[in-house]
All heavy atoms as an XYZ file, in Angstrom:
905
protein
N       0.856     -1.176      0.000
C       0.000      0.000      0.000
C       0.898      1.233      0.000
O       1.887      1.288      0.695
C      -0.891     -0.016      1.241
C      -1.996      0.986      1.247
S      -3.300      0.783      0.012
C      -4.032     -0.767      0.473
N       0.552      2.193     -0.799
C       1.321      3.429     -0.943
C       0.536      4.596     -0.347
O      -0.689      4.624     -0.436
C       1.574      3.698     -2.431
C       2.313      4.969     -2.743
C       3.785      4.904     -2.374
O       4.451      3.920     -2.627
N       4.281      5.951     -1.765
N       1.227      5.541      0.272
C       0.596      6.779      0.715
C       0.634      7.794     -0.419
O       1.634      7.910     -1.125
C       1.330      7.391      1.912
C       1.071      6.729      3.230
C       2.098      6.608      4.167
C      -0.179      6.250      3.577
C       1.873      6.025      5.402
C      -0.401      5.662      4.813
C       0.623      5.547      5.713
O       0.407      4.973      6.935
N      -0.447      8.540     -0.568
C      -0.514      9.625     -1.551
C      -1.025     10.874     -0.855
O      -1.872     10.802      0.029
C      -1.468      9.279     -2.697
C      -0.932      8.217     -3.621
C      -1.136      6.881     -3.348
C      -0.216      8.563     -4.766
C      -0.638      5.900     -4.193
C       0.280      7.580     -5.610
C       0.064      6.260     -5.313
O       0.564      5.303     -6.162
N      -0.518     12.012     -1.280
C      -0.972     13.300     -0.773
C      -1.846     13.952     -1.829
O      -1.432     14.096     -2.979
C       0.230     14.205     -0.476
C      -0.112     15.589      0.065
C      -0.695     15.478      1.466
C       1.131     16.457      0.090
N      -3.059     14.302     -1.462
C      -3.934     15.065     -2.336
C      -3.879     16.501     -1.836
O      -4.334     16.805     -0.747
C      -5.374     14.545     -2.269
C      -5.599     13.042     -2.468
C      -7.090     12.719     -2.432
C      -4.980     12.554     -3.746
N      -3.285     17.378     -2.615
C      -3.116     18.776     -2.226
C      -4.193     19.629     -2.881
O      -4.387     19.547     -4.087
C      -1.749     19.300     -2.677
O      -0.720     18.514     -2.158
N      -4.861     20.445     -2.084
C      -5.875     21.361     -2.596
C      -5.170     22.641     -3.035
O      -4.526     23.313     -2.232
C      -6.931     21.685     -1.523
C      -7.984     22.630     -2.068
C      -7.575     20.406     -0.996
N      -5.275     22.969     -4.311
C      -4.611     24.148     -4.866
C      -5.609     25.302     -4.908
O      -6.665     25.201     -5.522
C      -4.065     23.847     -6.270
C      -3.048     22.700     -6.182
C      -3.446     25.096     -6.885
C      -2.612     22.166     -7.512
N      -5.286     26.385     -4.220
C      -6.187     27.519     -4.070
C      -5.592     28.751     -4.752
O      -4.439     29.087     -4.494
C      -6.407     27.810     -2.572
O      -6.854     26.606     -1.941
C      -7.429     28.911     -2.369
N      -6.347     29.417     -5.618
C      -5.809     30.629     -6.269
C      -5.702     31.773     -5.272
O      -6.590     31.996     -4.454
C      -6.835     30.940     -7.355
C      -8.091     30.275     -6.903
C      -7.699     29.096     -6.064
N      -4.586     32.512     -5.315
C      -4.390     33.620     -4.380
C      -5.300     34.798     -4.689
O      -5.657     35.558     -3.797
C      -2.929     34.122     -4.390
O      -2.572     34.464     -5.722
C      -1.988     33.080     -3.845
N      -5.673     34.968     -5.948
C      -6.504     36.117     -6.307
C      -7.986     35.761     -6.404
O      -8.795     36.578     -6.800
C      -6.030     36.733     -7.620
C      -6.133     35.765     -8.793
O      -6.375     34.563     -8.568
O      -5.959     36.217     -9.929
N      -8.328     34.545     -6.016
C      -9.719     34.117     -6.094
C     -10.564     34.703     -4.982
O     -10.080     35.051     -3.907
N     -11.827     34.842     -5.244
C     -12.773     35.294     -4.233
C     -13.274     34.073     -3.471
O     -13.733     33.115     -4.087
C     -13.968     36.011     -4.901
O     -13.470     37.085     -5.690
C     -14.943     36.520     -3.863
N     -13.167     34.076     -2.139
C     -13.658     32.928     -1.382
C     -15.151     32.712     -1.638
O     -15.892     33.669     -1.877
C     -13.416     33.322      0.073
C     -12.425     34.428      0.026
C     -12.620     35.115     -1.289
N     -15.583     31.461     -1.590
C     -17.006     31.188     -1.792
C     -17.845     31.846     -0.701
O     -17.378     31.997      0.432
C     -17.113     29.666     -1.695
C     -15.734     29.144     -1.639
C     -14.813     30.263     -1.346
N     -19.072     32.196     -1.048
C     -20.001     32.733     -0.059
C     -20.403     31.662      0.941
O     -20.087     30.482      0.753
N     -21.111     32.045      2.003
C     -21.472     31.097      3.062
C     -22.254     29.873      2.568
O     -21.980     28.760      3.001
C     -22.325     31.934      4.025
C     -21.949     33.340      3.748
C     -21.542     33.405      2.314
N     -23.204     30.081      1.661
C     -23.989     28.943      1.171
C     -23.133     27.997      0.345
O     -23.213     26.774      0.497
C     -25.185     29.425      0.356
C     -26.265     30.064      1.195
C     -27.444     30.524      0.350
O     -27.574     30.097     -0.808
O     -28.241     31.313      0.884
N     -22.318     28.554     -0.538
C     -21.438     27.724     -1.366
C     -20.417     26.998     -0.492
O     -20.118     25.822     -0.719
C     -20.742     28.571     -2.419
N     -19.888     27.681      0.512
C     -18.910     27.055      1.399
C     -19.548     25.928      2.204
O     -18.919     24.879      2.400
C     -18.299     28.100      2.326
C     -17.102     27.608      3.059
S     -15.830     27.139      1.863
C     -14.534     26.656      2.922
N     -20.777     26.128      2.641
C     -21.485     25.074      3.378
C     -21.652     23.829      2.503
O     -21.503     22.701      2.979
C     -22.835     25.585      3.866
N     -21.934     24.018      1.222
C     -22.073     22.879      0.313
C     -20.732     22.174      0.114
O     -20.662     20.943      0.097
C     -22.629     23.323     -1.038
C     -22.827     22.159     -1.985
C     -23.445     22.551     -3.316
O     -23.907     23.697     -3.471
O     -23.466     21.688     -4.196
N     -19.651     22.944     -0.007
C     -18.323     22.354     -0.150
C     -17.982     21.528      1.091
O     -17.467     20.408      0.987
C     -17.259     23.442     -0.408
C     -17.459     24.036     -1.812
C     -15.843     22.889     -0.245
C     -16.646     25.288     -2.080
N     -18.273     22.050      2.268
C     -18.005     21.323      3.514
C     -18.807     20.027      3.554
O     -18.278     18.970      3.921
C     -18.292     22.216      4.748
C     -18.274     21.400      6.020
C     -17.275     23.349      4.818
N     -20.074     20.070      3.159
C     -20.895     18.846      3.100
C     -20.290     17.845      2.123
O     -20.202     16.643      2.410
C     -22.331     19.169      2.709
C     -23.177     19.750      3.818
C     -24.656     19.794      3.453
N     -24.932     20.548      2.238
C     -25.117     21.869      2.186
N     -25.053     22.580      3.302
N     -25.375     22.476      1.050
N     -19.866     18.333      0.959
C     -19.258     17.452     -0.038
C     -17.964     16.831      0.483
O     -17.693     15.650      0.241
C     -18.988     18.206     -1.333
C     -20.262     18.603     -2.053
O     -21.330     18.050     -1.815
N     -20.156     19.576     -2.929
N     -17.164     17.622      1.180
C     -15.923     17.089      1.753
C     -16.209     16.065      2.842
O     -15.518     15.040      2.925
C     -15.061     18.224      2.306
C     -14.245     18.974      1.268
C     -13.629     20.227      1.878
C     -13.181     18.079      0.662
N     -17.216     16.315      3.666
C     -17.593     15.333      4.692
C     -17.976     14.010      4.041
O     -17.563     12.934      4.497
C     -18.745     15.856      5.551
C     -18.324     16.949      6.519
O     -17.098     17.098      6.764
O     -19.216     17.663      7.024
N     -18.749     14.073      2.961
C     -19.148     12.864      2.224
C     -17.928     12.168      1.640
O     -17.793     10.940      1.731
C     -20.150     13.220      1.104
O     -21.308     13.815      1.712
C     -20.550     12.008      0.301
N     -17.019     12.941      1.032
C     -15.795     12.395      0.463
C     -14.954     11.711      1.540
O     -14.480     10.586      1.362
C     -15.006     13.519     -0.225
C     -13.637     13.125     -0.679
C     -13.452     12.169     -1.667
C     -12.515     13.730     -0.128
C     -12.177     11.807     -2.080
C     -11.239     13.378     -0.547
C     -11.072     12.415     -1.518
N     -14.790     12.355      2.694
C     -13.994     11.784      3.780
C     -14.647     10.516      4.323
O     -13.946      9.545      4.642
C     -13.784     12.807      4.894
C     -12.951     13.967      4.467
N     -12.977     15.184      5.112
C     -12.061     14.127      3.451
C     -12.144     16.022      4.518
N     -11.581     15.394      3.505
N     -15.975     10.500      4.422
C     -16.681      9.282      4.850
C     -16.428      8.142      3.866
O     -16.217      6.992      4.272
C     -18.190      9.541      4.974
C     -18.541     10.408      6.166
O     -17.693     10.569      7.082
O     -19.668     10.945      6.185
N     -16.439      8.454      2.569
C     -16.185      7.444      1.545
C     -14.753      6.902      1.668
O     -14.531      5.692      1.542
C     -16.420      8.048      0.162
C     -16.427      7.030     -0.950
C     -16.754      7.630     -2.306
O     -17.266      8.775     -2.382
O     -16.500      6.937     -3.298
N     -13.794      7.782      1.934
C     -12.420      7.338      2.152
C     -12.338      6.394      3.348
O     -11.671      5.349      3.290
C     -11.495      8.539      2.394
C     -11.063      9.366      1.194
C     -10.406     10.654      1.664
C     -10.116      8.574      0.304
N     -13.008      6.750      4.445
C     -12.990      5.906      5.646
C     -13.595      4.539      5.353
O     -13.030      3.503      5.749
C     -13.748      6.595      6.783
C     -13.005      7.749      7.412
C     -13.793      8.328      8.597
N     -13.157      9.517      9.105
C     -13.476     10.767      8.743
N     -14.449     10.996      7.869
N     -12.841     11.795      9.259
N     -14.750      4.524      4.686
C     -15.427      3.260      4.374
C     -14.569      2.365      3.492
O     -14.618      1.136      3.604
C     -16.769      3.535      3.703
C     -17.804      4.124      4.637
C     -19.057      4.612      3.914
O     -19.247      4.263      2.726
O     -19.838      5.336      4.556
N     -13.759      2.958      2.625
C     -12.902      2.199      1.713
C     -11.570      1.797      2.361
O     -10.788      1.082      1.750
C     -12.634      3.015      0.442
N     -11.307      2.275      3.571
C     -10.043      1.980      4.227
C      -8.880      2.798      3.676
O      -7.724      2.462      3.899
N      -9.182      3.874      2.961
C      -8.150      4.703      2.338
C      -7.826      5.947      3.165
O      -6.865      6.649      2.862
C      -8.593      5.120      0.932
N      -8.611      6.239      4.187
C      -8.442      7.439      5.004
C      -7.175      7.352      5.862
O      -6.914      6.350      6.497
C      -9.646      7.614      5.919
C      -9.488      8.673      6.962
C      -9.024      8.513      8.234
C      -9.785     10.059      6.823
N      -9.027      9.712      8.896
C      -9.493     10.683      8.055
C     -10.271     10.841      5.786
C      -9.673     12.036      8.267
C     -10.453     12.194      6.010
C     -10.162     12.777      7.225
N      -6.384      8.423      5.881
C      -5.292      8.570      6.831
C      -5.488      9.878      7.604
O      -5.561      9.877      8.826
C      -3.909      8.546      6.146
C      -2.798      8.793      7.164
C      -3.691      7.221      5.423
N      -5.605     11.000      6.879
C      -5.749     12.310      7.514
C      -6.180     13.322      6.470
O      -5.829     13.196      5.302
C      -4.407     12.758      8.116
C      -4.421     14.161      8.634
C      -4.944     14.452      9.875
C      -3.946     15.206      7.859
C      -4.985     15.761     10.341
C      -3.981     16.512      8.321
C      -4.497     16.786      9.566
N      -6.904     14.351      6.886
C      -7.240     15.468      5.993
C      -7.467     16.718      6.828
O      -7.892     16.639      7.982
C      -8.483     15.158      5.166
N      -7.210     17.873      6.231
C      -7.464     19.127      6.915
C      -7.180     20.313      6.016
O      -6.373     20.234      5.094
N      -7.880     21.399      6.290
C      -7.661     22.642      5.565
C      -6.616     23.482      6.266
O      -6.303     23.265      7.438
N      -6.074     24.424      5.521
C      -5.058     25.319      6.061
C      -5.533     26.764      5.973
O      -6.273     27.121      5.057
C      -3.758     25.173      5.258
C      -3.115     23.789      5.274
C      -2.000     23.728      4.242
C      -2.588     23.462      6.654
N      -5.097     27.580      6.926
C      -5.340     29.015      6.824
C      -4.529     29.559      5.646
O      -3.628     28.893      5.137
C      -4.942     29.730      8.112
C      -5.860     29.449      9.261
N      -7.078     30.063      9.397
C      -5.748     28.601     10.304
C      -7.684     29.619     10.484
N      -6.895     28.723     11.054
N      -4.820     30.756      5.218
C      -4.147     31.368      4.079
C      -2.658     31.570      4.309
O      -2.174     31.541      5.454
N      -1.903     31.789      3.230
C      -0.446     31.930      3.343
C      -0.012     33.140      4.164
O       1.108     33.178      4.657
C       0.008     32.048      1.889
C      -1.190     32.467      1.123
C      -2.375     31.929      1.854
N      -0.907     34.099      4.347
C      -0.549     35.273      5.163
C      -0.349     34.899      6.628
O       0.215     35.670      7.406
C      -1.612     36.371      5.022
C      -2.941     36.065      5.662
C      -3.848     35.147      4.846
O      -3.490     34.750      3.713
O      -4.936     34.817      5.354
N      -0.785     33.708      7.043
C      -0.613     33.256      8.428
C       0.667     32.455      8.617
O       0.982     32.052      9.731
C      -1.808     32.387      8.870
O      -1.815     31.182      8.097
C      -3.130     33.129      8.704
N       1.412     32.229      7.538
C       2.599     31.369      7.587
C       3.772     32.053      8.282
O       3.913     33.269      8.253
C       3.014     30.973      6.165
N       4.604     31.239      8.891
C       5.909     31.654      9.392
C       6.921     30.697      8.787
O       6.771     29.488      8.900
C       5.972     31.593     10.929
O       4.937     32.411     11.471
C       7.313     32.066     11.451
N       7.933     31.247      8.114
C       8.933     30.429      7.437
C      10.222     30.458      8.246
O      10.699     31.533      8.614
C       9.182     30.952      6.002
C      10.262     30.137      5.311
C       7.891     30.933      5.202
N      10.771     29.287      8.523
C      12.057     29.156      9.214
C      13.068     28.649      8.201
O      12.824     27.663      7.511
C      11.944     28.187     10.388
C      11.070     28.703     11.534
C       9.632     28.346     11.310
C      11.580     28.205     12.842
N      14.209     29.335      8.106
C      15.201     29.026      7.084
C      16.598     29.068      7.711
O      16.931     30.030      8.410
C      15.085     30.074      5.977
C      16.004     29.921      4.820
C      15.725     30.953      3.757
N      14.328     31.097      3.408
C      13.631     30.267      2.614
N      14.216     29.218      2.109
N      12.370     30.494      2.326
N      17.427     28.022      7.455
C      18.788     28.066      7.984
C      19.581     29.196      7.336
O      19.449     29.438      6.137
C      19.363     26.694      7.603
C      18.516     26.198      6.494
C      17.172     26.843      6.634
N      20.370     29.905      8.164
C      21.129     31.042      7.646
C      22.378     31.258      8.494
O      22.277     31.699      9.642
C      20.258     32.296      7.661
O      20.979     33.425      7.251
N      23.535     30.949      7.942
C      24.821     31.214      8.598
C      24.878     30.682     10.033
O      25.220     31.406     10.958
C      25.146     32.711      8.583
C      25.278     33.267      7.181
O      25.817     32.532      6.312
O      24.851     34.410      6.948
N      24.490     29.419     10.230
C      24.551     28.805     11.551
C      23.414     29.182     12.478
O      23.403     28.799     13.642
N      22.452     29.936     12.000
C      21.297     30.338     12.794
C      20.034     29.987     12.005
O      20.116     29.403     10.931
C      21.356     31.846     13.070
C      20.496     32.262     14.254
O      19.866     31.367     14.875
O      20.440     33.465     14.550
N      18.903     30.350     12.529
C      17.644     30.149     11.833
C      16.950     31.495     11.681
O      16.692     32.191     12.670
C      16.716     29.164     12.585
C      15.382     29.049     11.907
C      17.380     27.791     12.697
N      16.695     31.880     10.446
C      16.007     33.129     10.125
C      14.508     32.864     10.105
O      14.051     31.924      9.462
C      16.474     33.643      8.759
C      15.828     34.913      8.234
C      16.177     36.096      9.133
C      16.285     35.177      6.808
N      13.748     33.680     10.820
C      12.291     33.521     10.895
C      11.646     34.687     10.164
O      11.939     35.850     10.444
C      11.815     33.474     12.360
C      12.451     32.272     13.072
C      10.290     33.401     12.415
C      12.163     32.212     14.550
N      10.758     34.354      9.208
C      10.075     35.368      8.415
C       8.568     35.159      8.529
O       8.080     34.053      8.318
C      10.472     35.253      6.923
O      11.892     35.280      6.834
C       9.890     36.381      6.104
N       7.830     36.220      8.870
C       6.369     36.143      8.913
C       5.805     36.240      7.510
O       6.346     36.925      6.650
C       5.782     37.277      9.763
C       6.081     37.091     11.238
O       6.267     35.944     11.662
O       6.141     38.101     11.957
N       4.678     35.564      7.316
C       3.997     35.630      6.028
C       4.630     34.711      5.013
O       5.664     34.095      5.281
N       4.053     34.617      3.855
C       4.612     33.717      2.842
C       5.955     34.235      2.341
O       6.142     35.435      2.192
C       3.562     33.729      1.730
C       2.848     35.025      1.894
C       2.883     35.340      3.382
N       6.869     33.315      2.128
C       8.178     33.711      1.623
C       8.114     33.986      0.125
O       8.653     34.954     -0.367
C       9.218     32.633      1.914
C      10.574     32.970      1.373
C      11.370     33.916      2.004
C      11.040     32.379      0.219
C      12.619     34.249      1.511
C      12.288     32.712     -0.294
C      13.059     33.641      0.353
O      14.284     33.968     -0.143
N       7.466     33.097     -0.583
C       7.358     33.251     -2.038
C       5.928     33.620     -2.404
O       4.981     33.081     -1.846
C       7.752     31.957     -2.731
N       5.783     34.550     -3.307
C       4.460     34.895     -3.779
C       4.166     34.115     -5.043
O       5.042     33.897     -5.867
C       4.371     36.400     -4.040
C       4.471     37.201     -2.757
C       4.171     38.663     -2.971
O       3.498     38.996     -3.957
O       4.606     39.457     -2.148
N       2.942     33.669     -5.165
C       2.572     32.892     -6.335
C       1.107     33.076     -6.657
O       0.368     33.743     -5.928
N       0.690     32.466     -7.733
C      -0.707     32.559     -8.154
C      -1.583     31.570     -7.410
O      -2.800     31.679     -7.432
C      -0.813     32.310     -9.661
C      -0.133     33.376    -10.487
C      -0.283     33.082    -11.956
C       0.411     34.165    -12.771
N       0.283     33.941    -14.201
N      -0.953     30.582     -6.759
C      -1.691     29.553     -6.038
C      -0.975     29.257     -4.727
O       0.200     29.559     -4.569
C      -1.759     28.269     -6.875
C      -2.413     28.451     -8.216
C      -2.265     27.242     -9.104
O      -1.219     26.556     -9.038
O      -3.184     26.977     -9.871
N      -1.721     28.656     -3.804
C      -1.106     28.212     -2.561
C      -1.792     26.947     -2.092
O      -2.873     26.586     -2.570
C      -1.146     29.305     -1.482
C      -2.528     29.668     -0.988
C      -3.085     29.037      0.120
C      -3.278     30.659     -1.612
C      -4.345     29.374      0.578
C      -4.540     31.004     -1.160
C      -5.064     30.363     -0.062
O      -6.308     30.697      0.387
N      -1.152     26.260     -1.157
C      -1.694     25.035     -0.600
C      -2.823     25.393      0.351
O      -2.610     26.042      1.362
C      -0.583     24.263      0.124
C      -0.968     22.947      0.761
C      -1.466     21.957     -0.288
C       0.234     22.371      1.494
N      -4.035     24.975      0.008
C      -5.203     25.317      0.820
C      -5.611     24.228      1.780
O      -6.335     24.472      2.739
N      -5.183     23.012      1.537
C      -5.520     21.896      2.400
C      -4.866     20.630      1.877
O      -4.359     20.596      0.754
N      -4.866     19.601      2.729
C      -4.272     18.338      2.325
C      -5.148     17.172      2.746
O      -5.943     17.277      3.678
C      -2.864     18.147      2.928
C      -2.930     18.127      4.464
C      -1.907     19.204      2.439
C      -1.646     17.686      5.128
N      -4.978     16.083      2.042
C      -5.633     14.832      2.401
C      -4.605     13.734      2.156
O      -4.098     13.594      1.045
C      -6.876     14.625      1.533
S      -7.834     13.168      1.980
N      -4.266     13.005      3.184
C      -3.328     11.900      3.082
C      -4.132     10.615      2.995
O      -4.983     10.350      3.854
C      -2.406     11.884      4.296
C      -1.361     10.792      4.381
C      -0.424     10.849      3.178
C      -0.581     10.921      5.675
N      -3.893      9.840      1.932
C      -4.665      8.618      1.718
C      -3.744      7.421      1.513
O      -2.555      7.580      1.244
C      -5.604      8.741      0.496
C      -4.803      8.899     -0.800
C      -6.596      9.885      0.685
C      -5.615      8.696     -2.065
N      -4.326      6.225      1.633
C      -3.655      4.992      1.265
C      -4.329      4.494     -0.012
O      -5.557      4.461     -0.102
C      -3.806      3.931      2.348
C      -3.068      4.242      3.620
C      -3.143      3.097      4.612
C      -4.532      2.995      5.210
N      -4.636      1.995      6.285
N      -3.533      4.129     -0.997
C      -4.067      3.602     -2.247
C      -3.090      2.563     -2.784
O      -1.879      2.693     -2.585
C      -4.262      4.721     -3.267
N      -3.598      1.536     -3.463
C      -2.704      0.491     -3.959
C      -1.790      0.956     -5.095
O      -0.719      0.395     -5.283
C      -3.653     -0.604     -4.428
C      -4.954      0.069     -4.668
C      -4.997      1.237     -3.729
N      -2.230      1.978     -5.838
C      -1.424      2.443     -6.970
C      -1.880      3.839     -7.377
O      -2.843      4.383     -6.838
C      -1.516      1.470     -8.157
C      -2.943      1.192     -8.586
O      -3.799      2.119     -8.553
O      -3.233      0.050     -8.971
N      -1.160      4.414     -8.344
C      -1.450      5.771     -8.787
C      -2.846      5.887     -9.382
O      -3.538      6.888     -9.149
C      -0.405      6.241     -9.800
C      -0.606      7.654    -10.362
C      -0.608      8.699     -9.251
C       0.452      7.973    -11.398
N      -3.293      4.900    -10.136
C      -4.635      4.975    -10.732
C      -5.709      5.118     -9.661
O      -6.634      5.920     -9.809
C      -4.917      3.746    -11.603
C      -4.119      3.754    -12.896
O      -3.692      4.849    -13.335
O      -3.909      2.663    -13.460
N      -5.593      4.349     -8.581
C      -6.566      4.450     -7.485
C      -6.473      5.818     -6.815
O      -7.496      6.433     -6.480
C      -6.331      3.336     -6.472
N      -5.253      6.335     -6.628
C      -5.071      7.657     -6.020
C      -5.670      8.746     -6.902
O      -6.290      9.694     -6.408
C      -3.590      7.929     -5.766
N      -5.500      8.601     -8.220
C      -6.076      9.592     -9.139
C      -7.604      9.568     -9.095
O      -8.250     10.615     -9.216
C      -5.584      9.348    -10.566
C      -4.105      9.654    -10.796
C      -3.692      9.227    -12.204
C      -3.799     11.116    -10.560
N      -8.188      8.401     -8.900
C      -9.646      8.323     -8.776
C     -10.108      9.062     -7.522
O     -11.093      9.794     -7.552
C     -10.106      6.864     -8.756
C     -11.600      6.710     -8.770
C     -12.278      7.375     -9.965
O     -11.715      7.379    -11.070
O     -13.398      7.912     -9.781
N      -9.382      8.898     -6.417
C      -9.709      9.670     -5.207
C      -9.493     11.161     -5.465
O     -10.265     11.999     -5.002
C      -8.857      9.213     -4.020
C      -9.267      7.886     -3.466
C      -8.521      6.745     -3.429
C     -10.527      7.546     -2.872
N      -9.237      5.730     -2.848
C     -10.469      6.192     -2.495
C     -11.699      8.257     -2.620
C     -11.534      5.532     -1.874
C     -12.766      7.608     -2.005
C     -12.683      6.268     -1.641
N      -8.464     11.506     -6.213
C      -8.212     12.897     -6.564
C      -9.362     13.498     -7.367
O      -9.739     14.652     -7.157
N      -9.922     12.708     -8.294
C     -11.098     13.183     -9.059
C     -12.256     13.510     -8.127
O     -12.920     14.535     -8.265
C     -11.545     12.113    -10.058
C     -10.731     12.052    -11.301
C     -11.325     11.023    -12.289
N     -10.394     10.751    -13.343
C      -9.453      9.808    -13.304
N      -9.345      9.018    -12.254
N      -8.629      9.647    -14.309
N     -12.486     12.615     -7.171
C     -13.582     12.838     -6.219
C     -13.306     14.064     -5.352
O     -14.218     14.835     -5.043
C     -13.791     11.592     -5.373
C     -14.317     10.432     -6.184
C     -14.471      9.181     -5.358
C     -14.975      8.039     -6.243
N     -15.308      6.852     -5.470
N     -12.045     14.275     -4.985
C     -11.681     15.455     -4.191
C     -11.882     16.731     -4.993
O     -12.307     17.755     -4.453
C     -10.228     15.345     -3.718
N     -11.587     16.679     -6.295
C     -11.796     17.845     -7.156
C     -13.266     18.231     -7.183
O     -13.612     19.409     -7.078
C     -11.293     17.550     -8.588
O      -9.893     17.345     -8.529
C     -11.587     18.694     -9.529
N     -14.145     17.236     -7.319
C     -15.582     17.529     -7.327
C     -16.042     18.064     -5.974
O     -16.880     18.963     -5.907
C     -16.382     16.294     -7.713
C     -16.249     15.953     -9.166
C     -15.682     14.839     -9.701
C     -16.677     16.744    -10.285
N     -15.719     14.892    -11.072
C     -16.329     16.045    -11.454
C     -17.302     17.975    -10.400
C     -16.601     16.542    -12.730
C     -17.569     18.466    -11.663
C     -17.221     17.751    -12.801
N     -15.493     17.532     -4.884
C     -15.909     17.959     -3.547
C     -15.461     19.383     -3.236
O     -16.217     20.172     -2.678
C     -15.360     16.996     -2.492
N     -14.219     19.731     -3.618
C     -13.672     21.042     -3.261
C     -13.951     22.125     -4.293
O     -13.867     23.298     -3.983
C     -12.140     20.984     -3.098
O     -11.557     20.621     -4.352
C     -11.728     20.006     -2.021
N     -14.229     21.723     -5.515
C     -14.374     22.606     -6.679
C     -13.049     23.277     -7.039
O     -13.034     24.296     -7.723
C     -15.471     23.677     -6.504
O     -15.062     24.640     -5.534
C     -16.801     23.065     -6.096
N     -11.930     22.719     -6.577
C     -10.598     23.283     -6.822
C      -9.686     22.224     -7.441
O      -9.954     21.036     -7.337
C      -9.985     23.768     -5.508
C     -10.661     24.967     -4.857
C     -10.150     25.155     -3.432
C     -10.436     26.222     -5.682
N      -8.591     22.655     -8.055
C      -7.618     21.687     -8.567
C      -7.014     20.872     -7.422
O      -6.828     21.384     -6.312
C      -6.540     22.549     -9.223
C      -7.176     23.875     -9.457
C      -8.208     24.037     -8.391
N      -6.709     19.621     -7.701
C      -6.089     18.728     -6.730
C      -4.807     18.175     -7.337
O      -4.824     17.650     -8.452
C      -7.026     17.552     -6.369
C      -8.336     18.047     -5.767
C      -6.328     16.547     -5.446
C      -8.226     18.689     -4.407
N      -3.716     18.297     -6.623
C      -2.461     17.668     -7.031
C      -2.337     16.349     -6.287
O      -2.518     16.302     -5.068
C      -1.282     18.567     -6.681
C       0.058     17.934     -7.044
C       1.236     18.756     -6.560
O       1.430     18.842     -5.331
O       1.945     19.303     -7.416
N      -2.036     15.268     -7.011
C      -1.824     13.953     -6.408
C      -0.339     13.653     -6.476
O       0.264     13.726     -7.551
C      -2.625     12.864     -7.156
C      -2.344     11.491     -6.577
C      -4.123     13.182     -7.118
N       0.234     13.327     -5.327
C       1.678     13.069     -5.288
C       1.972     11.898     -4.346
O       1.510     11.897     -3.209
C       2.391     14.321     -4.795
C       3.895     14.238     -4.964
C       4.590     15.438     -4.408
N       4.215     16.668     -5.086
C       4.892     17.791     -4.967
N       5.962     17.839     -4.209
N       4.492     18.876     -5.603
N       2.766     10.912     -4.797
C       3.107      9.788     -3.928
C       4.192     10.171     -2.925
O       5.045     11.016     -3.207
C       3.634      8.727     -4.893
C       4.161      9.497     -6.044
C       3.309     10.748     -6.157
N       4.134      9.526     -1.752
C       5.229      9.646     -0.805
C       6.372      8.774     -1.290
O       6.173      7.818     -2.035
C       4.773      9.183      0.593
C       4.094     10.263      1.373
C       2.783     10.593      1.111
C       4.773     10.946      2.358
C       2.139     11.600      1.822
C       4.143     11.954      3.076
C       2.836     12.276      2.801
N       7.589      9.083     -0.858
C       8.756      8.331     -1.304
C       8.793      6.912     -0.753
O       9.324      6.025     -1.390
C      10.040      9.059     -0.924
C      10.260     10.320     -1.720
S      11.835     11.017     -1.237
C      12.162     12.032     -2.654
N       8.250      6.704      0.423
C       8.306      5.384      1.060
C       6.899      4.815      1.174
O       5.947      5.553      1.432
C       8.952      5.491      2.441
C      10.326      6.076      2.375
N      11.411      5.368      1.914
C      10.788      7.300      2.684
C      12.482      6.136      1.944
N      12.126      7.325      2.421
N       6.791      3.514      1.021
C       5.491      2.876      1.113
C       5.046      2.754      2.562
O       5.867      2.718      3.480
C       5.532      1.492      0.467
C       5.694      1.574     -1.040
C       5.410      0.251     -1.700
O       5.024     -0.708     -1.062
N       5.597      0.216     -2.999
N       3.731      2.672      2.752
C       3.163      2.513      4.093
C       3.492      1.122      4.623
O       3.570      0.166      3.872
C       1.651      2.713      4.031
N       3.684      1.040      5.923
C       3.879     -0.262      6.554
C       2.526     -0.804      6.947
O       1.739     -0.134      7.583
C       4.775     -0.108      7.786
C       6.186      0.327      7.457
C       7.054      0.468      8.678
O       6.703     -0.100      9.738
O       8.085      1.144      8.595
N       2.256     -2.006      6.555
C       0.948     -2.628      6.869
C       1.090     -3.578      8.011
O       2.031     -4.227      8.235
C       0.401     -3.345      5.629
C       0.032     -2.391      4.529
C      -1.085     -1.421      4.877
O      -2.080     -1.826      5.499
O      -0.960     -0.255      4.521
């Protein structure tokens, strides 16, 4: 069994959904997460606050430099993650499709370097 990360890609210049639309997205995500649990593919999932809440720690000349806010500016940022177990990339991509429909956002699917221990 392999671990895969489903990353929710959020546009930085996008307008957040209104309360009704957000409530529907949350319901869809709850359904998606329940489906993952029922299939035995669930490991962990959660949303993240915006990049303006980030603190970046970077090694610098034998010390650690701490910077508030996002270090790099971009058109997109990581809005949330879902860690799943899947037998192969095709199965992970199918979960990614379902996550795309649930979140209404692009989903990046990426395998971990090491396989899960069963």
